[in-house]
C-alpha positions, 0 to 999 in steps of 0.5 A: 772389737776393732772399729770398722775400717773406713774405705780408702779414698782410692777404693771409693773413687774407683767403685764410684767410677764403676757405678758412674760407668754403669749409670752412663750405660743405663742412661743409654736405656733412658735416652729414647724416652724423650723421643717416645714422649716428645710428641706430647709437647709438640703439635700433638700436645693434646694427645694425652687428654685425647687418649685418657678420654678414649675408651680403648685406652681403659679397655686395653688397660683393663684387659692387660690387668685381667689377663695378667692376673689370670695368667699369674693364678694359672701359672701358680696352679701349674707351677706349685706341683712342679716345684714340689716334685722337683724339690722334694721327690726323686722319680724317673723324669725329674731332670726332664721336669726341672729342665722346663725351667729354661722354657721362659728364657730359651724358648722364644714367645713367638715360637710358643705362639706358633706351637699353640697355633699348630697344636690348639688352632682350628686347623691344629693337631688336636682339632684335626684328631677330634674331627676325625675321631668324633666325625664332626663337621667343624673343629670343636675347639675355638678358644685359642684366639680369645682371652682364654688363649692368651691366659693359657699361653702366658701360664704355660710359658711362665709356670717354670718361673714359679717352679724354679723360685718356689722349688729352690726355696721348698728344697731348703725348708726345714721339716721340723714344723711339718713334722711337729704338725703331723705329730699333733694329728694334722693331715697333709692338706692342713700342713700344706695350707697352714705350714708349707705355703706360709713358708713359701709365701716370699718365693710365691709372691716374687714369682707371681709378681714376675709372671704378672709383670711379664704377662702385662708387658707381653706383646707377641702372644697378645698380638697373635691371640688377642685380636678377637678378645682384647688388646694391651697397652703394648699392642695399642702403642704398636698400632698407634705408631705403625698402623694408625700413624698417630704419634700423639696417641702412641706417646700418650699410651707409652706414658700410661704404660710406663707409669703402670709398669713402674708400679709393678717393678717397684712392687717386685723390687720390694718383694725381692728386698724383703725376700733377701733380708739377712737371717731369712735364708733357709738351710741346705737342700733336703734329700729328695724322697721317692714317691710314696703310695699309689695316690702320690704316684697317680697324682704325679702321673696325671700331672705329668700327662697335663704338662706333656700335653701343654708343653710337649704337644705344641713343641712336638707340633712345631718340630714335626711341621718343620719337616712336612713338605706340602705338595700343591693345593691337594693337601698331600705332604711328605717328610723332608728338609725342603722347608729348611732348604727353602729357608736358606735359599730365600735369605735364611743364611743372612737372617742367621748372621743377623740374629747372631750379630744382634744377639752378640751386641745385646749380650755384650752391652748387658753383660758389660754394664751389668758387670760394672754395676755389680762390681761397683756396688759391691765395692761400696757395700751397697745393700737392699734399696740401693740394689733396687735400681737394677730393676729400673730397665724393666720399668721401660717396656720394649714398646716404649723403647722401640718408639723412642729409639726409632726416632733417636737412632732411625734406620731404614724404615724403622730403628737401626740394629744398634737401637734394637740391641739396646732395647734387648739389652735393657730387657736382659740387663737385670738378669745379667746384673744379677748373675754378675752380682751373685758371682762377685758375692761368692768371692771370699773376703779373705781372698780380697784381704790377702790381695790387699796385704800383698800391696795390690791396688784396687785396680789390680785386685779387680783385674787379677782377682775379682774379674777372674773369679767372677768370670763364669757368672759374667759369662752366664749373664752374657749367655742369658742375654744372648738367648733372650735376644735370639728369641725376641721378636717383639722388639724387632716387630716394634722397631722394624730394623732394615737389612736382613731380618733376624730369624725371629722377625723372619719367622713372624713374617713367614707365619703372617704369610701362612707359610707355617711350615717354613716358619716352624723351620725358622723357629726350630733353628732359633730354638736350637741357637737359643738353647745352645746359649742357655746350656752354656749359661746353665753350665756356667751357673752350676760351676759357681 
């Protein structure tokens, strides 16, 4: 056997240059940390001890942990049936169910919150129907602005993550063990618990950890629904920095929150590394079978009804409300485009332009740095733990980044638009990196060897071979980052940039002024823009 060839010095130098370029870009995400933690070492140096001795700190941390744990459990309960249906069964409506996988990325959290208000709120569609049908004097449902409302919103928003991760693995699981268990007389329930779920454990652990992380770092949904039930560290940082104007407490909470999120990110990276070990990859996708028997069909129909209510109800409520024009204080209304017209008459066109400009900036930063890192690590043959740094930007929450960037790159009344783009790029960076990394990994080694035998330099191969072949994956990551930026209201609320407010911030302000119908119109425009970018991303991903 031939000895492995040592990498050429030029190759190592160029690959190292790619890593250094990505590391320099990643350092831009760490630059605001001194600004975020700076007050701990100034006149507010006693802020950490004061914050640690404050019962509110531990109450918010406890609330965040409990709601994240409950959200993860409910997301698993909702996502597992969807994963089985999408992966193992063929039925009418399967494509629609699979398309829900785009919800956590194409639908903004603020739009989810507004949809829940319009559907489940005290004046929402469900309560209005129950009051009318049952002849009640008061709306019977009041769970929304509570712990249960936060958990339900997080679970409905994030269960498609479970569906996608578990469903992808489930579709490739070999049937041999399950068939052997059936031949020994095991029932379907015992096979599920004893055979299938253990095989799905890596994907379920990864999905649950990711949902827990997203729920723990959630800002908008907790800000809207959690006021009467509790608060999280993210919301407390916002209140300390913006409402109480207490930089010492804000910096202390940022430190505590960063330490907590860092532990969660480390757990997620470890689970992902175990899941990606060589030799553990399942085989080809199994053919999907039609629903069998009345029990499966009834169960699938019942589950479809639950998903239609939980997902379709709020979405349809927002869409309908965006076309409802109120007439004065009488409560009369009509259908029309008046909300959209008023939106553009009051500066909506500028908001649309600001949204696109900000999303393009964030997508460019995330895609460029993610591509540089993926290419550089591939050239060095990095594996396992060396790839874990891709998740480091997730360890610094948007609230911490906003707190720091507001001081490092101040704008008019808050942070600059560039600072907001950097905050959003940090959140989208791991996803853009993974898309580029997957694209580079699919390039066959014989293609690169052929380019090398023709005398091409590493730089030429990167320009003529690597980047063209990975272009779709890079574009997919950029579209991903664009869609996330369009719907990211949290960083905008936290950083408060000047100028024309992007659609997400405009929507938040309209909802806060009880102009819900105009807010719904802004949300529909935002969802269309994000969905268009995500559709481009999905097309690019499918072509890989």
